[in-house]
Structures are given as C-alpha cells and as structure tokens.
N, C-alpha and C positions, 0 to 999 in steps of 0.2 A: 635538032634538040628540041628535046621535049617539054612544054610550056607547063609551068605550075599552074595548078588549079587554084582559081582566086574564087572566093565567095566571100559572103556578109556572115559574120557570126552573131548570134542572138545574144543581145549584151542584157546581163541580170541586172535586176533593179537594185541598187544599192540605197535607196531612200527609204528612212527609217518611217515607220507608223507615226504618226502625229500624237503628241501626248493630248489623251482626253482628261480635262480637269473637271468634268461634268460630274461623274461620281464622286468626287471629293467635295461636291459643291452641294452636292445631296446629303453627304453623311454631316456635312457642316451647320446645314439649315435645320436635320433632326435632330443634332447634339442643342444648338442655339434654343431650338425648340421646347428641349427639357431643362434648358436653364444651364447646360454647361460654358464654361466660360472658352469661348476659340477666337480669341482675337489674334492670340500668335499664330494660329493655323490659319488664319484670313488675310493676314499679312504676307505669308509663306505660299499661300497658293499665287499671290500676284507677283512674286519676285523671284521666289524659290525654284530651285532646280526640280527636275522630274524624280532625281534620286531622293533628294533631302526630304520632298515633300510626302514620298510614299513611307521613307524611314518614320517621318514626324508623325504621320498619322497612324501607322502602326503602333508606335510605343504610345502615342494617347490613348488608343483603345486600350492597350494592357493595363495602362495606368486606370483606366476607367472602371476595369475589372476589378481592380485592387480595393478601388477605391468602394466600391458596392460591398467587397466583403468587409472590409473595417467598417461601413456603416451598419453591417448588420448585427457586428459584433459588439459595437460602442451602443449600438440602442438597445442591446439585451442588457448593459450595464445599468447598477441602482444609481443614478446621477441626476443631479439637479439640474433639470433644464434650464433653468434661469442663471445657470453660473456662466459667467462670462468666456470661461474657456470653451465651455460645452458650445454656448452661441457662435463663438468664432470658428469652430471645427465645422458646424454646420455650413458654413460657407466655404471651407474649404473643399467640403465633399463635393463640389462642382467644379471643381479645376483641378486636375490632373497633374499640374504643374507644382500642386501643393501636396503631393501625394508623400512625401519625406517629411512635412510638419504633420499630418493626419496621424502617419506611422509614429511619431513620438508622442501623440496625444495617447493613440491607442495603444501604447506601452505605460503609460501613465494609469489609464484605465484598469489596465491587466493588473498592474501593480498595486492601485486600490483595491480592486477585488480581493485579491491574494493576502494582502493585511490584513483586509475583514476577517477572511476565511481564518488565516493563522491566529488574529485575535479569538475568534470564535474556538478554536480547537483548543485554545490554552486555557479559555473560562471552562471549558471542560474537565479539566484537570485538577485533582484535589492535591493542592500545593502546600497541603500542610506539612511542616518540615522542610519544605523546597521554597520558603518564600522569597530566599535571598536569587536563587537561579532564575525564578520566575520575575521576580523586578527586572531584572536584567534583561529578561527578554522582553517586555513590554517597554523597555527604553529604547531596545533596538527598534522594536516596531513602530515607536514615535518618531525616530529618525533612521529610516533604515536606508542601511546600504549595499547590504549582500542579504537578498529574501532567502537563497537558498542556504546559507550558514544558521538563517534564523529557524527555517524549517527543520534544519538538521539539530539544531539545539531542541526545539520543542521535542521532536521524537526522540532523544536522546532522555530529556527528562522525562518523559511519558516512561521511558524502559524503568529509569530508577525508580518511580513510583509504582509501578505492579511491583518490582522486586520487593519494595518494601510493603506493598501490600498485604504479597503475598507471604513474606514473612512473619508480620503482625499477624495475619488468621490464622497463625498456628501460636500465637504468643498466649500463654496463659499464667494464671498465680498458680506455683506448686509448692506443697509443703517442703520445705529445705532437708535434706537427708544429709546426714553424717558424713563428710568428706572421705574419701578412701585414703587409708592412711599412707603416708609418703613411702614409697620403696615396696609395697606392694601390687600387682599386677591389678588390672581396672579390671572393673565389672565389666563380663560380655554385654554388648550392645542389646537393649530388649526387642529389639526390631532386626531380624538377621537376613533376611529375604524379601524382596517385594514383589508380585507379579501384578500386573495389570491385563485382562482379561476381557473380550470385547463379550458380549453375550452370545455371538455366533460361534465362540469358542477361539476366535483370533488370539493369538499372544501377543498382544502389544507391545509389551516391554517387560522385563526382567533385571532385578538389580539386586546386589547381594553385598553385606559388609563382610562375606568371607572373603580371605585372600584367592586370587585364580588358581595359584597351585592348590591348593586345598578344598577348591571348589567341586562337586562332584557333578558333571552336566549331567550325567544319567540318573541321578536322584533328581536333580531339578525337572528334567523330562519325564519322571513317572510321579513327581509331585502335580505336574501341569494338569496330567491326565487324571490324578485322582481328584485335582479341584473341579476340573470343566465335569467329570460324571456327576460328582458332590452337587455343584450347582444346577446342573441341566435336570436331574432329578427334583432340587428345591423348585425350580422356575414352572417344571410341567405339575406339580402338585402344589402350587401356588405356597409354599414355604419361604419361610426367611431363615436360613442357615448362618450361623454365626462363626462356627469352630468346627475344625474338622483335625482329628491327629492320623499324622501319618509317619509311619517307619520311627516313631519315639519322636517325631518334632508335631509341635503344637501351631495349628493355623489358625487364624482368625479372618474372619471374610466380610466386607461390607459389601453392597452394590448400590448404582443408580441407575439411571434411565436405560443406560446403553453399556455399562462398563461394570465390572466388579474388582476389588483390589483382594489378594491373599497375601498375608505377611505373616512371613514364619517368625516367630516370638519366643524368645526364650522366658522362662517362668509362667505366672498366670496371668491372665488378660486381664485388662483393668476396664470399665466403663469409658475412661476418657481416650482411650485408645480408639475405640469405635468411631467417636465424635472427630478425633484427629483424621482418621481414613476419608470418614463420609464428607467433612470439608473438602479435604483434597479432592475426592471426586467430584463434588458438586462446581469447584471451579475448574476442574477438567472438562465438567460437561459444558461451562459456559463459552470458554475459551476454543473449544471444537465443536460447537453447534453444530454449524453448516456441515462440517466433515461427516458428522455422526448422523445428521438426519438425512445427508446422501452418502451413506456409506457404501464402498465397494468392496469392501476388505483391503484395500491399500493403505497399510499404515505408517508409509512412508509419507503421508500426507498430515500424518500426527506428529510435527515436528519438537523436538523440546519435551519429549515425554518425560525424562528421565527426571527433571526437576521438581515433579511430583513426587516423585520417590524421595529425592534428596529432601523435601518438607517434611515428608514423614519421619524420615531418619532423624533429621532434627528434632522434630520435636518429641519425638519418643526419647530421645536424648535428656532432655530436661525432664523424664519422669524417672531416669534412673539414679 
C-alpha cells in the first residue's frame, strides 16, 4: 500500500501591519503650530480605532479647506472688523468643528452685501411716479425675507420705469384738431410703414399699419432697395437726405450713427416728424450700443426692435 506523502506547508502570515500613528502626530503638530484647535484629534489618537482616526483626519482636512475658502470670501467683504460677530468668526476659522457656524456667518455677509447692492441699484432709478412701489421695496430691504423676490421686484420696477420713459420721450403738446365726426371713417394714419435699416444695408425691422392681406411684399421689397440706393448715395456724397418719393408714396428719412429710419407717410411731412424719428433712433443707439459697436450683421441680437416703430406710430397718431 502506497504511503501518503507527508510534508510541511508554508504558512502565510496573517498578522496585520501595525498601525503607525506618527504620520497623524506630525499633522497634529503642524496644525497646532498654525493655531488650529486639535484637542479632539489628540484625544482620538490616544483612544480611537484606526478607522475612526483616518476618517476624522480626512474630514478635518476637508473642513480646513472649506474654512480657508470662507475666510477669503469674508475678508473680501466690507465689514466692521471691530464688530463682535466678525471677531467671533475669526476664532472659529481655526476650528473646523465650527464650520457650520462659519457658513452661517458667511451667508449673513453675503446677504448684507447683496442688500447693499440692491439698495444701490434702486437708488439709480428715477422713481418719480413710482414712489409707492419703491417705498415697499425699501421696507422689504430693511427687513429682508426673500432677496430673490426683492431683486425680481426691482427688475420689474425698472422695466415699468423704462416703459414710462419711452412713452414720455414722445409726449408733446400739440394743437388740438377737430374730432372726426361720429360715423365717418377715421383718417388714415400719418405713418403707414416704418423701416429700420443698418448703414451697411441690413434690414433690421419693418412694421406696417396696412393689414397683412393688403400689404404688398413686392412693393415693400422695392421700397427697401430704393431707400438703400438713395441713402448709400447720400452717405458717399456726404449729404443728408430727408425725403424720397417712390411709386406715389412719400417716405421721410432720418439717420443716426449706425441706423437710419424710413417712414412711409400719408400727406405732407412736418418738422416735428423728424424730431420724433430722431428721438427713437437716439434711444435705440443707446440701447444697442454694444451690439452696434461690435456689429456682425446678426439682427437677431437686436431684441424688441419693434417697440421703436410702435413708439413712432403712437407719436404720429397724436399729430393726426
């Protein structure tokens, strides 16, 4: 009977590497020398498990980095360094266990800065006629609960002020004319169609009082070509053209730095018409100054162009 082979098998070492706390002790010494509060970590090294120590040190380092970021942010704020809250936070900046408290302070400083910015923005607005709305916003800023809502309210107020300004820019005292007798068809509008064209020839906007079903697109296209040709000739010769007649239609012209307007009118032109058009162009130039100064030919960047045509139409209606 064959004998079983006997032999000794090599035993694998099952002993774990002994935990070396010297690395953590070195970190503790470095942090302590920088003024950080490390008492909890010191106690943990003495009595804690390896797993707990590693996690605690990892969390501590992460919170240290967050504190450094918050410290930079807070120091950039315009705060009173003798304020008790500010002095208290300076002590917390060396104690990562106080991260939550520091974050609350940082939020407070952020809100304080944002409130000042909103107050400054509100102060730039001409609130004449909107005193009640502005007072409500000021009260909200004194006791803020929702800064996003307050910012939205200021934005809405600014929009309303702009609308009023735009409308008032065309208000004028006009000599009253006799009312159209009841039952008689109203007079045709003084302004029939308005074109805005860039000096490079790009058609920026066209708006007409003529109903779409009666509007001849071919005629409009021919008008644009005639207007371009006339204005290009005038620009090249250094002239200032104010009027153009095309296929029985009277067109008055006015230009600004980057744009010229062509308004098809019914009847004779009046000097006040040119002032109205020029005013619209001047406001347009200010509104789109950046787009015009960096003009690429993309008219899609010129949003809400039609409101300038609307303003001219409304002003001309007061002349009729």
